[in-house]
FIZALO-323005 format. One line per 8 residues: number of its first residue (from 0); for each residue x, y, z of C-alpha. Coordinates in Angstrom, 3 decimals, padded with zeros to 6 digits. Each point is the difference from the previous one (the first is absolute). Layout:
<sites>
NUM = X Y Z | ...;
</sites>
This chain:
<sites>
0 = -005.580 013.796 -000.170 | 002.879 -001.898 001.529 | -000.240 -002.177 003.075 | 003.098 -001.235 001.809 | 000.739 -002.505 002.762 | 003.181 -001.150 001.725 | -000.647 -003.585 001.075 | 002.266 -001.843 002.430;
8 = 000.454 -003.682 -000.760 | 001.670 -001.683 002.939 | 002.975 -002.278 -000.473 | -000.729 -003.619 -000.860 | -003.701 000.513 -000.789 | -000.913 -003.253 -001.787 | -001.865 -000.085 -003.309 | -002.427 -002.477 001.580;
16 = -000.928 002.550 002.719 | 000.669 003.395 -001.637 | -000.651 003.494 001.261 | -003.416 001.146 -001.251 | -001.656 003.391 000.116 | -002.244 002.331 -001.943 | 001.035 003.092 -001.924 | -002.953 002.365 000.062;
24 = -000.281 002.313 -002.984 | -002.713 002.004 -001.701 | -002.519 -000.797 -002.693 | 001.495 000.017 -003.487 | 002.288 -001.903 -002.325 | 003.458 -001.163 001.056 | 002.361 000.952 -002.817 | 003.399 -000.579 001.589;
32 = 001.527 -001.879 002.913 | 003.622 000.345 001.112 | 001.525 -002.392 002.535 | 003.329 001.115 001.486 | 002.369 -002.546 001.486 | 002.853 001.423 002.104 | 003.595 -001.155 -000.290 | 000.555 -003.250 001.839;
40 = -003.172 -001.841 -001.060 | 002.062 -002.068 -002.467 | -003.174 -001.255 -001.691 | -001.048 -001.772 003.202 | -002.943 002.267 000.872 | -003.162 -000.638 -001.993 | -003.104 002.104 -000.585 | -003.415 -000.654 -001.525;
48 = -003.013 002.268 -000.446 | -003.573 -001.260 -000.298 | -003.407 001.460 -000.820 | -002.438 -002.210 001.889 | 001.585 -003.443 -000.528 | 001.369 000.751 -003.489 | 003.765 000.429 -000.107 | 000.821 003.225 -001.870;
56 = 003.746 000.317 000.544 | 001.778 -001.984 -001.187 | -002.435 -001.343 -002.563 | 001.611 -003.432 000.156 | -001.953 -001.912 002.610 | 001.958 -001.218 003.020 | 003.069 002.088 -000.887 | 001.435 002.946 001.955;
64 = 001.416 003.389 -001.004 | 003.531 000.183 001.400 | 002.920 002.388 -000.260 | 003.082 001.519 001.579 | 000.739 003.731 000.138 | -002.490 000.700 -002.769 | -003.513 001.162 -000.722 | -002.144 -002.337 -002.061;
72 = -002.477 002.063 -002.076 | -003.168 -001.518 -001.394 | -002.436 001.649 -002.350 | -003.336 -001.534 000.770 | -003.678 000.658 -000.473 | -001.799 -001.001 003.180 | -003.664 000.872 000.418 | -000.795 001.314 003.476;
80 = -003.430 001.394 -000.752 | -001.765 -002.455 002.316 | 000.298 000.181 003.774 | 002.206 -000.882 001.852 | 002.697 002.234 -001.470 | 002.994 -002.007 001.117 | 002.616 -002.536 -000.998 | 001.311 -002.836 002.122;
88 = 003.761 000.080 000.586 | 001.763 -003.314 000.624 | 003.698 -000.136 000.853 | 002.529 -002.600 001.065 | 003.715 -000.209 000.730 | 000.938 -003.649 000.567 | 003.540 -000.763 001.106 | 000.869 003.643 000.652;
96 = 001.845 001.344 003.029 | -001.170 003.621 -000.011 | -003.295 001.860 -000.173 | -000.646 001.808 -003.285 | -002.225 002.989 -000.743 | -001.625 -000.190 -003.408 | -001.529 003.148 -001.517 | -003.154 -000.313 -002.091;
104 = -001.202 002.938 -002.112 | -003.302 -000.105 -001.856 | -001.326 002.500 -002.526 | -003.791 000.225 -000.248 | -001.827 002.115 -002.573 | -003.700 000.768 -000.346 | -001.648 -002.328 -002.530 | -000.354 002.683 -002.685;
112 = 003.653 001.085 000.332 | 001.358 -003.564 000.037 | -001.651 -000.801 -003.321 | 001.388 003.151 -001.570 | 003.483 -000.755 001.411 | -000.048 -003.503 -001.529 | -001.056 001.394 -003.380 | 002.761 002.624 000.137;
120 = 002.644 -002.678 000.728 | -001.198 -002.139 -002.903 | 000.058 002.975 -002.368 | 003.537 000.905 001.106 | 001.191 -003.568 -000.610 | -001.536 000.068 -003.473 | 001.652 003.335 -000.808 | 003.339 -001.321 001.277;
128 = -000.253 -003.029 -002.286 | -000.835 002.234 -002.938 | 003.040 002.143 000.742 | -001.748 003.187 001.140;
</sites>
């Protein structure tokens, strides 16, 4: 299942007082997150995703995912089998002049399917390295 949000981050939103909200999803395992930055962000709009108070994206604590006219894909394995089934979105845009709409897409699979998908990816990587 894919979930998608367009999130407006107003111009000059400081990192010290960022936009915060919750992305409600369904029970399962997060296997992929894509964050799309429109043209004009120039790396000045930052995004973080949290599960409870643990920063998931980016993994580097206190850093931000940024971009400009690009989609940043992340393969991840986030357990959402305990309620609440949501992630916290945090966004900032210090020193910007315009509002920016960031698109977040999250793929969630049932627990049994996510495990099988991870195993399939690992097997494919092994076969690729062996030249098959």
